C-alpha positions as a Python dict, from the first residue, in 0.01 Angstrom:
ca = {
    (1, 'M'): (0, 0, 0),
    (2, 'K'): (-102, 370, 24),
    (3, 'G'): (-450, 426, 107),
    (4, 'K'): (-515, 45, 224),
    (5, 'K'): (-699, 3, 540),
    (6, 'I'): (-523, -188, 817),
    (7, 'L'): (-738, -415, 1001),
    (8, 'P'): (-681, -432, 1385),
    (9, 'E'): (-474, -707, 1496),
    (10, 'I'): (-769, -927, 1633),
    (11, 'L'): (-944, -921, 1304),
    (12, 'Q'): (-660, -1028, 1105),
    (13, 'R'): (-581, -1376, 977),
    (14, 'P'): (-552, -1657, 1006),
    (15, 'Y'): (-915, -1755, 1128),
    (16, 'P'): (-856, -2122, 1235),
    (17, 'R'): (-1110, -2348, 1087),
    (18, 'V'): (-1238, -2577, 1352),
    (19, 'P'): (-1479, -2895, 1307),
    (20, 'L'): (-1782, -2888, 1515),
    (21, 'H'): (-1979, -3182, 1673),
    (22, 'P'): (-2251, -3305, 1458),
    (23, 'M'): (-2504, -3228, 1718),
    (24, 'T'): (-2372, -2873, 1755),
    (25, 'I'): (-2426, -2830, 1393),
    (26, 'K'): (-2780, -2970, 1416),
    (27, 'Y'): (-2864, -2738, 1671),
    (28, 'M'): (-2717, -2413, 1513),
    (29, 'K'): (-2933, -2490, 1224),
    (30, 'K'): (-3249, -2467, 1448),
    (31, 'G'): (-3104, -2134, 1590),
    (32, 'H'): (-2916, -2229, 1903),
    (33, 'P'): (-2615, -1991, 1929),
    (34, 'W'): (-2393, -2156, 2160),
    (35, 'V'): (-2091, -2420, 2109),
    (36, 'T'): (-2052, -2597, 2422),
    (37, 'L'): (-1780, -2814, 2583),
    (38, 'D'): (-1733, -3144, 2401),
    (39, 'K'): (-1442, -3335, 2244),
    (40, 'F'): (-1452, -3104, 1935),
    (41, 'S'): (-1465, -2755, 2114),
    (42, 'A'): (-1216, -2882, 2372),
    (43, 'Q'): (-942, -2863, 2077),
    (44, 'F'): (-1011, -2498, 1972),
    (45, 'P'): (-697, -2341, 1960),
    (46, 'S'): (-679, -2119, 2252),
    (47, 'K'): (-519, -1796, 2146),
    (48, 'R'): (-760, -1707, 1860),
    (49, 'T'): (-1097, -1476, 1915),
    (50, 'F'): (-1249, -1569, 1575),
    (51, 'L'): (-1295, -1912, 1441),
    (52, 'V'): (-1451, -2059, 1132),
    (53, 'G'): (-1685, -2346, 1206),
    (54, 'T'): (-1683, -2645, 974),
    (55, 'N'): (-1863, -2978, 947),
    (56, 'G'): (-1536, -3178, 998),
    (57, 'K'): (-1542, -3215, 596),
    (58, 'S'): (-1404, -2904, 517),
    (59, 'V'): (-1731, -2739, 465),
    (60, 'E'): (-1747, -2389, 647),
    (61, 'N'): (-2082, -2334, 819),
    (62, 'S'): (-2028, -2039, 1075),
    (63, 'I'): (-1825, -1759, 1211),
    (64, 'L'): (-1775, -1824, 1581),
    (65, 'I'): (-1644, -1596, 1865),
    (66, 'H'): (-1401, -1800, 2089),
    (67, 'D'): (-1432, -1789, 2457),
    (68, 'P'): (-1174, -2032, 2601),
    (69, 'E'): (-1214, -1927, 2969),
    (70, 'H'): (-1587, -2007, 3010),
    (71, 'K'): (-1627, -2331, 3157),
    (72, 'T'): (-1898, -2467, 2946),
    (73, 'V'): (-1976, -2223, 2633),
    (74, 'K'): (-1668, -2245, 2447),
    (75, 'A'): (-1780, -2019, 2157),
    (76, 'R'): (-2091, -1823, 2030),
    (77, 'V'): (-2227, -1789, 1686),
    (78, 'W'): (-2173, -1467, 1527),
    (79, 'S'): (-2302, -1549, 1181),
    (80, 'Q'): (-2393, -1850, 965),
    (81, 'K'): (-2411, -1650, 640),
    (82, 'E'): (-2139, -1682, 370),
    (83, 'P'): (-1875, -1570, 322),
    (84, 'F'): (-1710, -1697, 643),
    (85, 'V'): (-1343, -1621, 616),
    (86, 'E'): (-1396, -1298, 455),
    (87, 'G'): (-1697, -1203, 674),
    (88, 'V'): (-1467, -1171, 1000),
    (89, 'K'): (-1326, -847, 877),
    (90, 'H'): (-1670, -690, 842),
    (91, 'F'): (-1736, -747, 1228),
    (92, 'P'): (-1707, -397, 1318),
    (93, 'Q'): (-1978, -285, 1038),
    (94, 'D'): (-2185, -578, 1125),
    (95, 'L'): (-2188, -507, 1504),
    (96, 'N'): (-2282, -143, 1424),
    (97, 'E'): (-2593, -277, 1230),
    (98, 'R'): (-2689, -512, 1514),
    (99, 'V'): (-2674, -272, 1783),
    (100, 'K'): (-2887, -5, 1583),
    (101, 'D'): (-3136, -283, 1511),
    (102, 'A'): (-3154, -365, 1895),
    (103, 'F'): (-3193, -1, 1981),
    (104, 'L'): (-3467, 61, 1703),
    (105, 'K'): (-3669, -228, 1835),
    (106, 'R'): (-3689, -65, 2199),
    (107, 'E'): (-3785, 258, 2041),
    (108, 'Q'): (-4074, 88, 1875),
    (109, 'L'): (-4171, -59, 2171),
    (110, 'K'): (-4202, 304, 2341),
    (111, 'I'): (-4100, 140, 2672),
    (112, 'E'): (-3961, 492, 2792),
    (113, 'R'): (-4301, 616, 2813),
    (114, 'E'): (-4359, 389, 3110),
    (115, 'R'): (-4022, 313, 3277),
    (116, 'D'): (-3647, 463, 3286),
    (117, 'N'): (-3494, 97, 3286),
    (118, 'F'): (-3491, -112, 3014),
    (119, 'Y'): (-3249, -333, 2814),
    (120, 'L'): (-3115, -181, 2475),
    (121, 'I'): (-2927, -497, 2409),
    (122, 'F'): (-3030, -850, 2538),
    (123, 'G'): (-2755, -1067, 2430),
    (124, 'E'): (-2828, -1360, 2176),
    (125, 'S'): (-3186, -1266, 2139),
    (126, 'D'): (-3035, -953, 1954),
    (127, 'Y'): (-2778, -1127, 1782),
    (128, 'I'): (-2495, -984, 1998),
    (129, 'P'): (-2401, -1285, 2191),
    (130, 'G'): (-2258, -1266, 2557),
    (131, 'V'): (-2344, -887, 2620),
    (132, 'H'): (-2644, -723, 2790),
    (133, 'V'): (-2680, -340, 2792),
    (134, 'Q'): (-2930, -161, 3001),
    (135, 'K'): (-3016, 212, 3029),
    (136, 'F'): (-3105, 361, 3361),
    (137, 'K'): (-3186, 723, 3284),
    (138, 'Q'): (-2878, 855, 3195),
    (139, 'T'): (-2646, 566, 3288),
    (140, 'I'): (-2581, 318, 3058),
    (141, 'L'): (-2497, -36, 3208),
    (142, 'V'): (-2286, -272, 2986),
    (143, 'Q'): (-2249, -660, 3124),
    (144, 'Y'): (-2030, -891, 2960),
    (145, 'Y'): (-2134, -1277, 3020),
    (146, 'A'): (-1857, -1376, 2764),
    (147, 'N'): (-1491, -1296, 2864),
    (148, 'Y'): (-1410, -1211, 2465),
    (149, 'W'): (-1574, -878, 2500),
    (150, 'E'): (-1296, -753, 2691),
    (151, 'K'): (-1071, -781, 2392),
    (152, 'L'): (-1349, -659, 2160),
    (153, 'Q'): (-1457, -377, 2397),
    (154, 'N'): (-1352, -77, 2171),
    (155, 'F'): (-1559, -203, 1889),
    (156, 'L'): (-1865, -263, 2129),
    (157, 'L'): (-1854, 76, 2298),
    (158, 'R'): (-1786, 247, 1966),
    (159, 'S'): (-2111, 83, 1836),
    (160, 'I'): (-2314, 154, 2144),
    (161, 'E'): (-2176, 531, 2142),
    (162, 'L'): (-2288, 573, 1759),
    (163, 'A'): (-2647, 433, 1836),
    (164, 'L'): (-2688, 650, 2146),
    (165, 'K'): (-2594, 956, 1935),
    (166, 'E'): (-2843, 856, 1670),
    (167, 'F'): (-3122, 792, 1905),
    (168, 'Y'): (-3073, 1021, 2182),
    (169, 'P'): (-2895, 1326, 2030),
    (170, 'G'): (-2722, 1578, 2232),
    (171, 'E'): (-2770, 1367, 2559),
    (172, 'K'): (-2496, 1303, 2806),
    (173, 'F'): (-2439, 936, 2949),
    (174, 'S'): (-2234, 778, 3210),
    (175, 'L'): (-2091, 443, 3151),
    (176, 'V'): (-2056, 143, 3384),
    (177, 'I'): (-1907, -203, 3263),
    (178, 'Q'): (-1961, -514, 3451),
    (179, 'Q'): (-1793, -852, 3393),
    (180, 'R'): (-2040, -1118, 3485),
    (181, 'N'): (-1862, -1442, 3395),
    (182, 'S'): (-1889, -1807, 3516),
    (183, 'D'): (-1702, -1757, 3814),
    (184, 'K'): (-1970, -1526, 3979),
    (185, 'K'): (-1724, -1251, 4076),
    (186, 'A'): (-1868, -928, 3967),
    (187, 'N'): (-1609, -662, 3868),
    (188, 'S'): (-1783, -331, 3788),
    (189, 'K'): (-1579, -36, 3661),
    (190, 'K'): (-1644, 324, 3549),
    (191, 'A'): (-1535, 381, 3185),
    (192, 'K'): (-1595, 656, 2931),
    (193, 'F'): (-1727, 689, 2579),
    (194, 'S'): (-1460, 804, 2339),
    (195, 'E'): (-1654, 1103, 2170),
    (196, 'I'): (-2000, 1190, 2313),
    (197, 'N'): (-2026, 1417, 2630),
    (198, 'C'): (-2002, 1202, 2929),
    (199, 'A'): (-2188, 1315, 3245),
    (200, 'P'): (-2034, 1180, 3578),
    (201, 'I'): (-2105, 859, 3720),
    (202, 'K'): (-2365, 880, 3989),
    (203, 'T'): (-2642, 694, 4165),
    (204, 'E'): (-2992, 716, 4003),
    (205, 'V'): (-3355, 763, 4112),
    (206, 'I'): (-3553, 582, 3834),
    (207, 'Q'): (-3920, 514, 3784),
    (208, 'E'): (-4088, 210, 3652),
    (209, 'Y'): (-4459, 227, 3605),
    (210, 'G'): (-4462, 568, 3842),
    (211, 'V'): (-4279, 376, 4115),
    (212, 'R'): (-3936, 518, 4226),
    (213, 'Y'): (-3644, 325, 4301),
    (214, 'Q'): (-3276, 404, 4428),
    (215, 'I'): (-3033, 260, 4197),
    (216, 'Y'): (-2652, 217, 4291),
    (217, 'F'): (-2400, 138, 4023),
    (218, 'D'): (-2101, 89, 4281),
    (219, 'Q'): (-2220, -241, 4448),
    (220, 'S'): (-2109, -516, 4207),
    (221, 'Y'): (-2413, -727, 4090),
    (222, 'D'): (-2650, -519, 4314),
    (223, 'F'): (-2772, -210, 4147),
    (224, 'G'): (-3120, -250, 4304),
    (225, 'I'): (-3360, -395, 4044),
    (226, 'Y'): (-3412, -670, 3825),
    (227, 'T'): (-3504, -511, 3478),
    (228, 'D'): (-3594, -855, 3316),
    (229, 'M'): (-3890, -881, 3553),
    (230, 'A'): (-4022, -521, 3462),
    (231, 'A'): (-4234, -640, 3169),
    (232, 'I'): (-4372, -908, 3396),
    (233, 'R'): (-4452, -681, 3660),
    (234, 'K'): (-4669, -481, 3423),
    (235, 'R'): (-4861, -803, 3317),
    (236, 'V'): (-4922, -917, 3688),
    (237, 'A'): (-5103, -595, 3742),
    (238, 'P'): (-5467, -689, 3658),
    (239, 'Y'): (-5434, -1009, 3906),
    (240, 'L'): (-5332, -765, 4201),
    (241, 'K'): (-5660, -554, 4174),
    (242, 'G'): (-5867, -598, 4465),
    (243, 'K'): (-5614, -772, 4674),
    (244, 'N'): (-5564, -653, 5042),
    (245, 'K'): (-5245, -831, 5166),
    (246, 'L'): (-4946, -944, 4973),
    (247, 'L'): (-4642, -1139, 5098),
    (248, 'N'): (-4331, -1096, 4902),
    (249, 'L'): (-4086, -1353, 4975),
    (250, 'Y'): (-3698, -1329, 4867),
    (251, 'S'): (-3797, -973, 4849),
    (252, 'Y'): (-3447, -808, 4758),
    (253, 'T'): (-3518, -439, 4733),
    (254, 'G'): (-3890, -465, 4719),
    (255, 'A'): (-3991, -416, 4363),
    (256, 'Y'): (-4282, -624, 4388),
    (257, 'S'): (-4390, -488, 4714),
    (258, 'L'): (-4376, -129, 4577),
    (259, 'F'): (-4551, -226, 4269),
    (260, 'A'): (-4840, -398, 4441),
    (261, 'L'): (-4883, -92, 4664),
    (262, 'S'): (-4903, 143, 4342),
    (263, 'Q'): (-5154, -100, 4228),
    (264, 'G'): (-5400, -56, 4532),
    (265, 'V'): (-5292, -337, 4740),
    (266, 'G'): (-5360, -231, 5101),
    (267, 'K'): (-5068, -394, 5272),
    (268, 'T'): (-4736, -547, 5216),
    (269, 'V'): (-4518, -788, 5392),
    (270, 'S'): (-4163, -831, 5265),
    (271, 'V'): (-3945, -1102, 5392),
    (272, 'D'): (-3570, -1149, 5304),
    (273, 'L'): (-3268, -1294, 5499),
    (274, 'S'): (-3063, -960, 5412),
    (275, 'G'): (-3093, -659, 5636),
    (276, 'K'): (-2890, -462, 5370),
    (277, 'Y'): (-3166, -522, 5111),
    (278, 'L'): (-3470, -450, 5372),
    (279, 'S'): (-3280, -145, 5432),
    (280, 'W'): (-3265, -40, 5049),
    (281, 'L'): (-3633, -117, 5036),
    (282, 'D'): (-3693, 144, 5326),
    (283, 'K'): (-3521, 381, 5101),
    (284, 'N'): (-3729, 318, 4821),
    (285, 'I'): (-4051, 344, 5036),
    (286, 'E'): (-3915, 678, 5141),
    (287, 'L'): (-3915, 765, 4782),
    (288, 'N'): (-4290, 692, 4729),
    (289, 'E'): (-4482, 922, 4974),
    (290, 'D'): (-4813, 714, 4935),
    (291, 'F'): (-4648, 395, 5052),
    (292, 'K'): (-4543, 483, 5400),
    (293, 'N'): (-4660, 279, 5680),
    (294, 'R'): (-4825, 27, 5424),
    (295, 'N'): (-4486, -226, 5435),
    (296, 'T'): (-4364, -442, 5690),
    (297, 'N'): (-4014, -565, 5673),
    (298, 'I'): (-3926, -932, 5809),
    (299, 'E'): (-3570, -1004, 5838),
    (300, 'S'): (-3589, -1401, 5824),
    (301, 'S'): (-3545, -1712, 5626),
    (302, 'T'): (-3847, -1792, 5418),
    (303, 'E'): (-3885, -2126, 5602),
    (304, 'D'): (-3889, -1936, 5948),
    (305, 'A'): (-4126, -1661, 5815),
    (306, 'L'): (-4353, -1927, 5692),
    (307, 'S'): (-4358, -2141, 5995),
    (308, 'K'): (-4446, -1813, 6205),
    (309, 'F'): (-4748, -1711, 5958),
    (310, 'K'): (-4863, -2080, 6008),
    (311, 'Q'): (-4853, -2066, 6393),
    (312, 'S'): (-5015, -1727, 6394),
    (313, 'D'): (-5297, -1830, 6125),
    (314, 'E'): (-5183, -1519, 5919),
    (315, 'K'): (-5296, -1532, 5576),
    (316, 'F'): (-5250, -1356, 5234),
    (317, 'D'): (-5454, -1320, 4919),
    (318, 'F'): (-5156, -1270, 4708),
    (319, 'I'): (-4788, -1423, 4754),
    (320, 'V'): (-4489, -1350, 4540),
    (321, 'C'): (-4195, -1610, 4566),
    (322, 'D'): (-3889, -1554, 4372),
    (323, 'P'): (-3604, -1762, 4512),
    (324, 'P'): (-3281, -1729, 4371),
    (325, 'S'): (-3176, -2056, 4171),
    (326, 'A'): (-2939, -2151, 4443),
    (327, 'S'): (-2987, -1964, 4779),
    (328, 'S'): (-2850, -1998, 5129),
    (329, 'D'): (-3046, -1937, 5453),
    (330, 'G'): (-2714, -1925, 5665),
    (331, 'K'): (-2739, -2275, 5739),
    (332, 'K'): (-2759, -2470, 5404),
    (333, 'V'): (-2801, -2430, 5046),
    (334, 'T'): (-3125, -2485, 4874),
    (335, 'K'): (-3193, -2506, 4492),
    (336, 'A'): (-3526, -2335, 4418),
    (337, 'F'): (-3641, -2605, 4172),
    (338, 'N'): (-3628, -2877, 4442),
    (339, 'A'): (-3736, -2648, 4736),
    (340, 'Y'): (-4067, -2608, 4592),
    (341, 'S'): (-4162, -2942, 4679),
    (342, 'S'): (-4184, -2863, 5073),
    (343, 'L'): (-4224, -2470, 4994),
    (344, 'L'): (-4542, -2462, 4781),
    (345, 'P'): (-4770, -2663, 5024),
    (346, 'K'): (-4677, -2419, 5286),
    (347, 'L'): (-4778, -2115, 5069),
    (348, 'V'): (-5096, -2289, 4999),
    (349, 'D'): (-5154, -2318, 5353),
    (350, 'I'): (-5126, -1934, 5423),
    (351, 'T'): (-5311, -1832, 5094),
    (352, 'E'): (-5681, -1706, 5126),
    (353, 'K'): (-5967, -1876, 4915),
    (354, 'D'): (-5936, -1726, 4581),
    (355, 'G'): (-5608, -1586, 4624),
    (356, 'N'): (-5309, -1614, 4398),
    (357, 'I'): (-4944, -1737, 4451),
    (358, 'L'): (-4702, -1625, 4200),
    (359, 'I'): (-4392, -1835, 4179),
    (360, 'F'): (-4081, -1816, 3956),
    (361, 'L'): (-3793, -2010, 3867),
    (362, 'N'): (-3470, -1828, 3736),
    (363, 'T'): (-3232, -2069, 3554),
    (364, 'H'): (-3169, -2181, 3214),
    (365, 'S'): (-3093, -2537, 3335),
    (366, 'I'): (-3451, -2622, 3392),
    (367, 'T'): (-3690, -2620, 3086),
    (368, 'W'): (-4033, -2485, 3082),
    (369, 'K'): (-4192, -2834, 3063),
    (370, 'K'): (-3978, -2983, 3339),
    (371, 'F'): (-4090, -2685, 3561),
    (372, 'E'): (-4451, -2717, 3496),
    (373, 'T'): (-4443, -3110, 3539),
    (374, 'K'): (-4279, -3050, 3869),
    (375, 'I'): (-4539, -2785, 3998),
    (376, 'Q'): (-4833, -3009, 3867),
    (377, 'E'): (-4693, -3305, 4041),
    (378, 'I'): (-4677, -3107, 4364),
    (379, 'L'): (-5029, -2987, 4353),
    (380, 'K'): (-5156, -3310, 4265),
    (381, 'T'): (-4975, -3522, 4546),
    (382, 'R'): (-4873, -3269, 4810),
    (383, 'L'): (-5188, -3099, 4901),
    (384, 'K'): (-5472, -3196, 5111),
    (385, 'N'): (-5836, -3099, 5054),
    (386, 'K'): (-5732, -2784, 4832),
    (387, 'K'): (-5770, -2719, 4479),
    (388, 'V'): (-5495, -2508, 4327),
    (389, 'T'): (-5456, -2462, 3951),
    (390, 'I'): (-5209, -2254, 3726),
    (391, 'E'): (-5409, -1960, 3596),
    (392, 'K'): (-5142, -1773, 3403),
    (393, 'K'): (-4753, -1828, 3258),
    (394, 'F'): (-4546, -1539, 3255),
    (395, 'N'): (-4201, -1553, 3054),
    (396, 'L'): (-3955, -1293, 2905),
    (397, 'I'): (-4084, -1055, 2679),
    (398, 'D'): (-4081, -691, 2531),
    (399, 'D'): (-3720, -557, 2594),
    (400, 'C'): (-3592, -907, 2693),
    (401, 'P'): (-3706, -1113, 2371),
    (402, 'R'): (-3684, -1478, 2341),
    (403, 'L'): (-3476, -1653, 2059),
    (404, 'S'): (-3636, -1943, 1888),
    (405, 'G'): (-3437, -2259, 1921),
    (406, 'F'): (-3249, -2117, 2245),
    (407, 'I'): (-3409, -2277, 2538),
    (408, 'E'): (-3117, -2159, 2767),
    (409, 'G'): (-3202, -1794, 2672),
    (410, 'D'): (-3571, -1867, 2810),
    (411, 'Y'): (-3471, -1853, 3163),
    (412, 'L'): (-3714, -1667, 3357),
    (413, 'K'): (-4017, -1865, 3442),
    (414, 'G'): (-4321, -1751, 3623),
    (415, 'L'): (-4652, -1945, 3717),
    (416, 'L'): (-4950, -1761, 3857),
    (417, 'L'): (-5159, -2025, 4084),
    (418, 'K'): (-5512, -1966, 4224),
    (419, 'V'): (-5615, -2127, 4544),
    (420, 'H'): (-5991, -2240, 4496),
}
């Protein structure tokens, strides 16, 4: 018919109607946005991207985006608002609005006054499931955590492009896309927006709360800083006042070391098993003139470094410990949650009286309750003649909002301990 708009093939009917597990429906009503692998989702038709969820009795309840390649999360909720079958064809317009709303939230937070790196889109929390978008000055980094965004990429990039033109009129941006799926093999690639002026892809020197960092976008997962930690770093600042010597374990490229130096801490010691990351930290030190000769790097496993500090009776009045959820020291693989049983008493041993220990757990598989219970148990049963209390709790905030009912999204957990 003349004048009739033809939908792209991926949005055309049929949209298979699929029954959902009763527990999935229960959690969805509470705000949980994932459909995980079970006997129902295992039967989802593999070649369709959009599905309409039902209660098994022909009552429709959701629009789902199917991710058959993901090992555990088989689909993510796009909408629980009627109409469902007809609603799929409005996906491009709905995506435009959600992206715009996400950008608006960050503008209202006024984050750019303090740092060049922040999230424009934080996945499920912005109702754009399975994708994160970060801004590093004039570079836009798009990260896919769900494989279906490769099929929907044109819609997503168009929506981001429209929002950039509205919120950053006349500015040029580079675009980097990174696939971060469940097999842990990152695939970074350069891309272009369709209409806005594109700047060439380049490395960036960004600033976060006045500290400068070297960022690279051609090193797979490792571009140089953990942006989801940025708002937490700011909130740690009051506890760094008056501290003289900070130990940064699993230091990566040194964000906590550099931030501590910017807050007046006299000296930092940064420990990491990777010489590559410590060299990167040295580059960051060079970018910040006032920090020279105030940081010492130790290329070592955390266990070996702690043993040497204990032997030499070296102590610190602030320790940051942010182990990866599963890390290798070259000899064995240790899960951070279990490692704290032996690690935490050693940290207490080298902490000055009235000093602080900031510990993190970075995994969605352990709840806040389980983490706090574990730490309280260690403090109660593994320490001798020392009183240690939990002083403050740090979690995702600001440009990394948390979604009610979605405990997996609340993955970053920090506890500030005080040694009395």
